[in-house]
C-alpha positions as CSV (number, residue, x, y, z in Angstrom):
1,X,113.8,44.4,88.9
2,X,114.4,47.3,91.1
3,X,117.9,48.9,91.2
4,X,119.3,51.3,93.8
5,X,120.1,54.8,92.4
6,X,122.0,57.6,94.0
7,X,120.9,61.2,93.2
8,X,122.3,64.5,94.2
9,X,119.5,67.0,94.8
10,X,119.3,70.2,96.8
11,X,118.3,69.5,100.4
12,X,115.3,71.9,100.3
13,X,113.9,70.1,97.3
14,X,114.3,66.7,99.0
15,X,112.5,68.0,102.1
16,X,109.6,69.4,100.1
17,X,109.4,66.2,98.0
18,X,109.3,64.0,101.1
19,X,106.5,66.1,102.5
20,X,104.6,65.9,99.3
21,X,105.0,62.1,99.1
22,X,103.9,61.8,102.7
23,X,100.7,63.8,102.0
24,X,100.0,61.7,99.0
25,X,100.7,58.5,101.0
26,X,103.3,57.4,98.5
27,X,107.0,56.8,98.6
28,X,109.5,59.3,97.2
29,X,111.0,56.5,95.1
30,X,107.5,55.8,93.6
31,X,107.0,59.4,92.7
32,X,110.4,59.7,91.1
33,X,109.9,56.4,89.2
34,X,106.5,57.5,87.8
35,X,107.9,60.9,86.8
36,X,110.8,59.3,85.0
37,X,108.4,56.9,83.2
38,X,106.4,59.9,82.1
39,X,109.5,61.7,80.8
40,X,110.8,58.7,78.8
41,X,107.3,57.8,77.5
42,X,107.7,54.2,78.6
43,X,104.1,53.5,77.6
44,X,104.2,55.6,74.4
45,X,101.6,53.5,72.6
46,X,99.0,54.2,75.3
47,X,99.8,57.9,75.3
48,X,98.5,58.8,71.9
49,X,96.2,61.8,72.0
50,X,97.1,62.8,75.5
51,X,98.2,66.3,76.2
52,X,101.6,66.9,77.8
53,X,99.9,67.9,81.0
54,X,97.9,64.7,81.2
55,X,101.0,62.7,80.3
56,X,102.8,64.3,83.2
57,X,100.1,63.3,85.6
58,X,100.0,59.7,84.5
59,X,100.8,57.5,87.4
60,X,100.5,60.3,89.9
61,X,97.9,58.5,91.9
62,X,96.4,55.0,92.2
63,X,92.7,54.2,92.3
64,X,91.1,51.1,93.9
65,X,90.6,48.3,91.3
66,X,86.8,48.6,91.8
67,X,86.7,52.4,91.2
68,X,83.8,53.3,89.0
69,X,84.8,56.6,87.3
70,X,81.4,57.0,85.6
71,X,79.6,56.7,88.9
72,X,82.0,59.1,90.5
73,X,81.6,61.7,87.7
74,X,77.8,61.4,87.9
75,X,77.9,61.9,91.6
76,X,80.1,64.9,91.4
77,X,78.1,66.5,88.6
78,X,74.9,65.9,90.5
79,X,76.4,67.4,93.6
80,X,77.7,70.4,91.7
81,X,74.4,71.2,89.8
82,X,71.9,70.3,92.5
């Protein structure tokens, strides 16, 4: 269930955050929610062995359901070393 939340944040930070969200094709609410999830370690049992940097990035972007990371990695490495 989603609940409305009112925050007080510096106007310049809000502007920059909105621009960032727009560039990432995400909503500001989505970015903030994912950040808060990372901070409170909502999925703590799935985070074992992750560095703090990786944990902070968790949920920062969404991939298509059919995304094949092994193929993508192979393609990028082939491109890099060809």
